[in-house]
N, C-alpha and C positions, 0 to 999 in steps of 0.2 A: 528573246534574249533578256528583255527587261525583267520578266518574272523570275527567271533563273538568277539574275543578279540580286534581285530583292531577297529571294530565299537564301542565297549564299551569304549576303551581307547582313541580313537581319533575322536569320532563322532562329537564333537564340531568344528572340523577343516575340516572334510570331508563331502562334500555334495552329492557326487555320487561315486558309485563303478562300475567299468566295470569288469565283471566276465569272465576272459580269453581273448584270442586273436585268431582270425581267426580259429574257431573250425571246419571249413570245409576243413582244410588242415592237412595232416599228420604231418607236422612240429610242430603243436600244441600238438602233442601227443608224442613228442620225437623221431619222425621218425620211431617209432616201430609199431604203431597201425593206422589203417585206421580211418578217421573221422566217427563219429556216432552221429547223432543228438539226439537220445533218451538218450544216455549216457551223452551227454553234458547237456541236460535238467535236468537230475537227479542231476548233480553237481550244476547247476544254481539254481534249486529250493531249494536245501539244503542251499546254500549260501544266497539266498533271505530270507528264513525263519529265518536264524540266524541273518542277518543284521537287518531285520525289528523287530525282538524280542527286540533288544536293542536301535534301532533308527528308529522308524516308519516313520519319515519324510525323511529318506535317499532315494536317487534315485538309483535304481539298473538298470544298463544298461547291456544288453547281450553283449557278446564278438563281436567285429566288424567282420562281415563276409568279407572274401576276395573275390573280384570278380575273378572268374575263367573262365568266358566265358561259352558258352553252351557246356557242356560235354555230349557226346552221349554214349549210352549204359548203362549198369548197372553192379553193383558189389554186390554180396551177397543180391540181391533183392532191392538194393538202386538205384533208377533212377538217371541218371546224375552223376555217380560215377565210377571212374576208379581204385579204390583201394588205390590211393594216395591222391586224393582230390575230392570234390564233388561240382558240380555246386551250386553256392550260393542260387539260387532260389529253387532248389530241396531240398537242406539242410534246407532252411527256411520252406518249406512245411512240412517236417518231424518234424522240431522243433515245429511247431504249433500243429501237430497231437499228439506229445508227451506231450503237455501241456505247452510248453515254454512261451506262451503268458500270462499265469497266474502268471509268476514269474519274470516279468520285468516291469519297469516303462517306459523304452525306449529301442529301438532296435538299436544295434551298427552296423555300416556298414563302409566299407572303399571305398569311391567313388574315386578311382584313375582315372586319366585322360589318362594314357598310352600315346599314341601319338595323341590323338584326341583333336580337338579344344574344349575349355571349354563349348561351347554352342551347340555341336552336340547332337541331340535328341537320345534317346536309340534305340537299334536295332529295326527294320532291317535297319536303316540308314547306308549307306556305310561308313560314317565318324565315326561310333561307332561300328566297327567290333566286332562281337561276344559279345557285351555288355560292351566293355572296354572303358568307358567314364564316366565323372563325372555324367552325367544324368542317368546312369544305375540304380542309386538309385530309380528312378521313378518306375521301374519295381518291386523293392522290396516293395515300398509303395503300389502299386496296389495289391500285394499279402496280405499285411497287411489289406487293406480295404476289400478284398474278404474274409478274415478270422476273421473279427470282431475286428481287432486291430487298426482301423483308429484313435482311441483316443490316441494312443501312438505316441510319437515322434521318428524320426530316428535321431540318433546322429552320426555324421561323426567323428569317433574316430581316424582316420588317413586319410589323403588325400594328393594328390600332383600328379606330373607326374612321372611315372616310367622311361620314356625316355624323351628326349628333347621335350618340347612342340612346337607346330607349331609357326613359326615366327610371325604370326599376333598376337598371344597371348603375346609374349614377347615385341612387339613393341607398344602395346596398354596399356597405363598406367591404364586403368580402369579394366583390366582383373582380377586382384586379388579381387577387390570388387565384380565383377560379379560372379566370381567363388564361393565366400562365399555365395552369394545369391542362387546360384544353389544348392550347397551342403547343405544349411540349409533351 
C-alpha cells in the first residue's frame, strides 16, 4: 500500500523506483533470513504492479545486486548460496526463473571495483579476482541476454572502490570518466 501511495502522491516528482537493496545478502532481510530470489520477485512484482497502476511511465528498477564473487556449494537447493549470501549470478538466474524479468524496466547492480583497476575485464582475469571489478557487470548482462532481457538496461545504483583503488587510477585524471563509461 505504501509504495502505491508514494507513486500516487509523488509521481510527478519521481521518475524511477528502486525496489530494495542487495537482495542476495542476508543483511537485506534484517540478518535473520537467507536471501531467496523467488521471495524477492514476489515483493518486486507486487510493487511493480502497484506503481504502474498509478504511474505507467515510471521506471521500476530491481534492487541492486551485490557482487559476492563466485560462491561454491549450495544451501537448501540454491546454487552458489552459503546461507548468508548468494552469488549474484546464481541469484539472478533464480530471479529470472521466478519471473522477475517481467516486473522490471531496468536491472539494478552494484559494480564495485574492490582493489581492481577500473579497466580489468571480468573473470577469469587475474586482475578481477572472483568477479570483483567494475566490469563484472558484463557477466550479468550476458545472463540478461541469454534470458531474453537484452532490451533492459543495467542501472549502477551504487559503485566505487571498497578498498583503495590502484595508484594508476588515482594518478590518471581520466579515470572517473572512463569508470562512468564502463559502468554505464
